[in-house]
Structures are given as C-alpha cells and as structure tokens.
Short mmCIF file of the C-alpha atoms (twelve columns), coordinates in Angstrom:
data_MODEL
# 
_entry.id   MODEL 
# 
loop_
_atom_site.group_PDB 
_atom_site.id 
_atom_site.type_symbol 
_atom_site.label_atom_id 
_atom_site.label_alt_id 
_atom_site.label_comp_id 
_atom_site.label_asym_id 
_atom_site.label_seq_id 
_atom_site.Cartn_x 
_atom_site.Cartn_y 
_atom_site.Cartn_z 
_atom_site.pdbx_PDB_model_num 
ATOM 1  C CA . UNK A 1  48.034 45.642 93.325 1 
ATOM 2  C CA . UNK A 2  44.995 43.500 94.150 1 
ATOM 3  C CA . UNK A 3  42.731 46.554 94.261 1 
ATOM 4  C CA . UNK A 4  43.780 47.634 90.783 1 
ATOM 5  C CA . UNK A 5  43.231 44.126 89.418 1 
ATOM 6  C CA . UNK A 6  39.773 44.047 91.012 1 
ATOM 7  C CA . UNK A 7  39.013 47.468 89.528 1 
ATOM 8  C CA . UNK A 8  40.053 46.293 86.065 1 
ATOM 9  C CA . UNK A 9  37.858 43.197 86.368 1 
ATOM 10 C CA . UNK A 10 34.895 45.294 87.517 1 
ATOM 11 C CA . UNK A 11 35.403 47.703 84.638 1 
ATOM 12 C CA . UNK A 12 35.534 44.814 82.180 1 
ATOM 13 C CA . UNK A 13 32.260 43.428 83.529 1 
ATOM 14 C CA . UNK A 14 30.560 46.803 83.145 1 
ATOM 15 C CA . UNK A 15 31.930 47.284 79.645 1 
ATOM 16 C CA . UNK A 16 30.807 43.783 78.668 1 
ATOM 17 C CA . UNK A 17 27.279 44.627 79.849 1 
ATOM 18 C CA . UNK A 18 27.261 47.746 77.683 1 
ATOM 19 C CA . UNK A 19 28.354 45.737 74.661 1 
ATOM 20 C CA . UNK A 20 25.602 43.208 75.246 1 
ATOM 21 C CA . UNK A 21 22.944 45.883 75.796 1 
ATOM 22 C CA . UNK A 22 23.876 47.996 72.752 1 
ATOM 23 C CA . UNK A 23 21.311 47.888 69.970 1 
ATOM 24 C CA . UNK A 24 22.384 49.543 66.716 1 
ATOM 25 C CA . UNK A 25 19.879 51.833 65.096 1 
ATOM 26 C CA . UNK A 26 18.250 50.448 61.950 1 
ATOM 27 C CA . UNK A 27 20.088 52.976 59.781 1 
ATOM 28 C CA . UNK A 28 23.508 51.960 61.168 1 
ATOM 29 C CA . UNK A 29 23.027 48.179 61.131 1 
ATOM 30 C CA . UNK A 30 24.834 47.781 57.796 1 
ATOM 31 C CA . UNK A 31 27.779 49.762 59.147 1 
ATOM 32 C CA . UNK A 32 28.026 47.721 62.344 1 
ATOM 33 C CA . UNK A 33 27.762 44.393 60.508 1 
ATOM 34 C CA . UNK A 34 30.277 45.301 57.783 1 
ATOM 35 C CA . UNK A 35 33.501 43.308 58.121 1 
ATOM 36 C CA . UNK A 36 35.646 45.259 55.675 1 
ATOM 37 C CA . UNK A 37 38.876 46.727 56.950 1 
ATOM 38 C CA . UNK A 38 38.152 50.320 55.914 1 
ATOM 39 C CA . UNK A 39 34.765 51.952 55.863 1 
ATOM 40 C CA . UNK A 40 33.713 55.470 54.928 1 
ATOM 41 C CA . UNK A 41 30.680 56.620 56.845 1 
ATOM 42 C CA . UNK A 42 28.765 59.759 55.894 1 
ATOM 43 C CA . UNK A 43 25.651 60.781 57.744 1 
ATOM 44 C CA . UNK A 44 23.877 63.780 59.194 1 
ATOM 45 C CA . UNK A 45 24.814 65.389 62.493 1 
ATOM 46 C CA . UNK A 46 23.877 63.645 65.736 1 
ATOM 47 C CA . UNK A 47 22.766 60.296 64.287 1 
ATOM 48 C CA . UNK A 48 25.188 58.162 66.297 1 
ATOM 49 C CA . UNK A 49 28.236 57.793 64.048 1 
ATOM 50 C CA . UNK A 50 30.718 58.031 66.934 1 
ATOM 51 C CA . UNK A 51 28.706 55.760 69.231 1 
ATOM 52 C CA . UNK A 52 28.332 53.090 66.555 1 
ATOM 53 C CA . UNK A 53 31.995 53.322 65.536 1 
ATOM 54 C CA . UNK A 54 33.023 52.964 69.189 1 
ATOM 55 C CA . UNK A 55 30.800 49.892 69.508 1 
ATOM 56 C CA . UNK A 56 32.302 48.417 66.350 1 
ATOM 57 C CA . UNK A 57 35.840 49.014 67.648 1 
ATOM 58 C CA . UNK A 58 35.027 47.587 71.088 1 
ATOM 59 C CA . UNK A 59 33.527 44.440 69.573 1 
ATOM 60 C CA . UNK A 60 36.578 43.999 67.344 1 
ATOM 61 C CA . UNK A 61 38.852 44.282 70.379 1 
ATOM 62 C CA . UNK A 62 36.787 41.777 72.385 1 
ATOM 63 C CA . UNK A 63 36.574 39.279 69.526 1 
ATOM 64 C CA . UNK A 64 40.257 39.534 68.558 1 
ATOM 65 C CA . UNK A 65 42.369 40.166 71.677 1 
ATOM 66 C CA . UNK A 66 45.975 41.081 71.008 1 
ATOM 67 C CA . UNK A 67 45.081 42.854 67.773 1 
ATOM 68 C CA . UNK A 68 47.030 46.050 67.164 1 
# 
C-alpha cells in the first residue's frame, strides 16, 4: 500500500511540473484563458487542440478538486 501511495505522489509531482512548464501557443491563448463552461474550438489539423484542451482540463481539476 505504501508503494502505491508513493507512486501516486511521484506521479502528481511530475504532472504538476508539466502543468507549470506548459506554455500555450499564441493562437490558443484565448482558448486556454476562457472561463466559459462550454467552448467550441475549430482549427486546422495538428495545431495543438487536444494538447491545449488537456491542459485546460488538468488545470480545472487542480484548481477545483472534487469537481465532477
């Protein structure tokens, strides 16, 4: 049980570093900073839509723990 708890803590530290190091691209800054509940995002292929949406979701989860 202690090993799994240590693994979870280590994973959290790594994920926190990725959140701190992430720099949104200039084109996606408005999307990342938008605080509306629903957002429609249209963009060309391979511009980082998934990566930026994942960052936005991860930040929401870190800032509001217990949110479903």
